[in-house]
Legacy VTK file of the C-alpha trace (Angstrom):
# vtk DataFile Version 3.0
C-alpha trace
ASCII
DATASET POLYDATA
POINTS 180 float
-22.272 -22.452 23.960
-23.003 -26.125 23.248
-26.718 -25.485 23.503
-26.445 -22.676 20.970
-25.073 -25.054 18.329
-28.546 -26.481 17.619
-28.814 -28.194 14.283
-25.138 -28.770 13.668
-24.627 -32.044 15.500
-26.458 -35.400 15.606
-29.752 -35.334 17.441
-30.261 -31.603 16.937
-32.347 -29.872 14.303
-32.012 -26.147 13.561
-35.180 -24.095 13.404
-36.594 -24.040 9.894
-34.223 -26.730 8.595
-35.510 -29.692 6.675
-34.362 -33.248 6.634
-32.543 -34.742 3.663
-33.713 -38.281 4.166
-32.275 -41.621 5.034
-28.986 -43.307 4.391
-27.344 -43.132 1.002
-29.172 -45.299 -1.490
-28.166 -46.769 -4.814
-28.173 -43.328 -6.444
-25.955 -41.943 -3.673
-23.309 -44.441 -2.647
-21.625 -43.468 0.611
-17.977 -42.597 0.761
-15.713 -45.179 2.396
-15.655 -44.612 6.119
-18.867 -42.588 6.171
-21.364 -43.716 8.763
-24.935 -44.428 7.658
-27.457 -41.821 8.824
-30.551 -42.746 10.751
-33.845 -41.813 9.132
-34.983 -38.302 10.136
-31.985 -37.349 12.294
-30.277 -35.193 9.687
-28.406 -32.020 10.621
-27.020 -29.261 8.436
-23.639 -30.946 8.433
-25.252 -34.242 7.393
-27.224 -32.459 4.685
-24.098 -30.748 3.402
-22.228 -34.036 3.347
-25.108 -35.846 1.630
-25.483 -33.149 -1.012
-21.730 -33.225 -1.668
-21.851 -37.009 -1.985
-24.766 -36.649 -4.408
-22.780 -34.164 -6.509
-19.777 -36.423 -6.548
-21.885 -39.512 -7.275
-23.655 -37.835 -10.151
-20.328 -37.019 -11.749
-18.930 -40.567 -11.507
-22.163 -42.550 -11.895
-22.234 -45.138 -14.691
-25.618 -43.752 -15.759
-23.984 -40.447 -16.595
-20.838 -41.986 -18.068
-22.830 -44.246 -20.431
-25.718 -41.799 -20.917
-26.465 -40.455 -24.343
-28.820 -37.601 -23.458
-26.440 -34.791 -22.578
-29.254 -32.439 -21.575
-30.581 -34.959 -19.025
-27.085 -35.428 -17.620
-26.554 -31.676 -17.387
-29.910 -31.174 -15.656
-29.170 -33.885 -13.080
-25.721 -32.506 -12.304
-27.080 -28.944 -12.120
-29.767 -30.057 -9.649
-27.199 -31.768 -7.436
-24.925 -28.748 -7.489
-27.824 -26.394 -6.754
-28.854 -28.531 -3.768
-25.261 -28.463 -2.473
-25.087 -24.677 -2.859
-28.425 -24.239 -1.058
-27.287 -26.336 1.899
-23.936 -24.536 1.933
-25.793 -21.212 2.137
-27.902 -22.556 5.012
-24.736 -23.672 6.813
-23.128 -20.284 6.256
-26.272 -18.578 7.538
-26.201 -20.779 10.648
-22.639 -19.761 11.447
-23.377 -16.099 10.754
-26.306 -16.284 13.175
-24.066 -17.840 15.819
-21.474 -15.136 15.209
-24.158 -12.475 15.659
-25.333 -14.100 18.895
-21.747 -14.181 20.146
-21.228 -10.524 19.277
-24.346 -9.583 21.256
-23.675 -11.836 24.246
-19.893 -11.387 24.455
-18.742 -8.311 22.524
-15.338 -8.413 24.238
-14.688 -11.831 22.658
-15.338 -10.453 19.186
-13.035 -7.511 19.907
-10.313 -9.905 21.089
-10.649 -11.923 17.881
-10.555 -8.777 15.739
-7.511 -7.516 17.622
-5.782 -10.858 17.164
-6.569 -10.796 13.433
-5.172 -7.275 13.125
-1.997 -8.244 14.994
-1.517 -11.255 12.721
-2.036 -9.090 9.645
0.431 -6.514 10.962
3.036 -9.235 11.581
2.486 -10.630 8.101
2.880 -7.204 6.525
5.946 -6.445 8.655
7.534 -9.689 7.435
6.704 -8.707 3.865
8.255 -5.263 4.339
11.398 -6.847 5.824
11.575 -9.256 2.887
11.364 -6.377 0.408
13.937 -4.371 2.357
16.372 -7.282 2.270
15.826 -7.616 -1.490
16.322 -3.895 -1.884
19.580 -4.025 0.053
20.711 -7.022 -2.005
20.041 -5.245 -5.296
21.613 -2.055 -4.006
24.712 -4.095 -3.196
24.647 -5.653 -6.695
24.288 -2.195 -8.238
27.132 -0.921 -6.084
29.342 -3.832 -7.142
28.560 -3.236 -10.811
29.036 0.530 -10.751
32.016 0.487 -8.425
30.742 3.434 -6.376
30.069 2.610 -2.742
26.957 4.099 -1.170
27.127 6.115 1.971
25.550 4.636 5.083
23.267 7.669 5.297
21.772 6.880 1.868
20.298 3.586 3.074
16.675 3.749 4.134
16.072 3.342 7.880
14.706 -0.019 8.975
11.313 -0.429 10.584
7.656 -0.649 9.643
7.128 3.119 9.589
10.489 4.096 8.132
9.009 5.420 4.890
6.508 7.582 6.765
9.208 8.868 9.114
11.422 9.771 6.171
8.567 11.451 4.283
7.326 13.395 7.308
10.833 14.666 8.069
10.834 16.634 4.815
7.437 18.291 5.471
7.262 21.803 6.943
5.789 22.039 10.437
2.019 22.399 10.637
0.769 25.941 11.327
-0.681 26.552 14.772
-4.396 27.300 15.017
-5.241 30.578 16.745
-7.104 30.043 20.012
LINES 1 181
180 0 1 2 3 4 5 6 7 8 9 10 11 12 13 14 15 16 17 18 19 20 21 22 23 24 25 26 27 28 29 30 31 32 33 34 35 36 37 38 39 40 41 42 43 44 45 46 47 48 49 50 51 52 53 54 55 56 57 58 59 60 61 62 63 64 65 66 67 68 69 70 71 72 73 74 75 76 77 78 79 80 81 82 83 84 85 86 87 88 89 90 91 92 93 94 95 96 97 98 99 100 101 102 103 104 105 106 107 108 109 110 111 112 113 114 115 116 117 118 119 120 121 122 123 124 125 126 127 128 129 130 131 132 133 134 135 136 137 138 139 140 141 142 143 144 145 146 147 148 149 150 151 152 153 154 155 156 157 158 159 160 161 162 163 164 165 166 167 168 169 170 171 172 173 174 175 176 177 178 179
């Protein structure tokens, strides 16, 4: 898998990718803690970082703060943002390609991930249903206290993720049998 991550890490260049250039210059001051890049060894991650730094720099640069030509400032900022968006699209495309390769080489892995996502979503929705049921029971209790008429235990909805469907299907007539 490490060999399939071409272009994302130092020393690797993805096919069709282009280099951003050298270390940050006076127009692009580096962020504190960012390591200088060697000339020509740029990766997509480095390009994304550099384009983000350029966007940020253009917004806080003294040239733009003291500038009087608003159209020039807007054009410069728009160019920086467009460059960042282009590199972000390239990065997204890279990961989509890797995802496609994974789905072809190991389809069971993709199915496991999808199954895990569905289980997590089901758990989240079950928790949400339980939360709403507890609120419903609370407000039913408040209504009961206000009206002074206790509810019967049979009036309460059954608990569970499919309780509504079970209750609704119980009132339906049986399905007719198909002639063979």
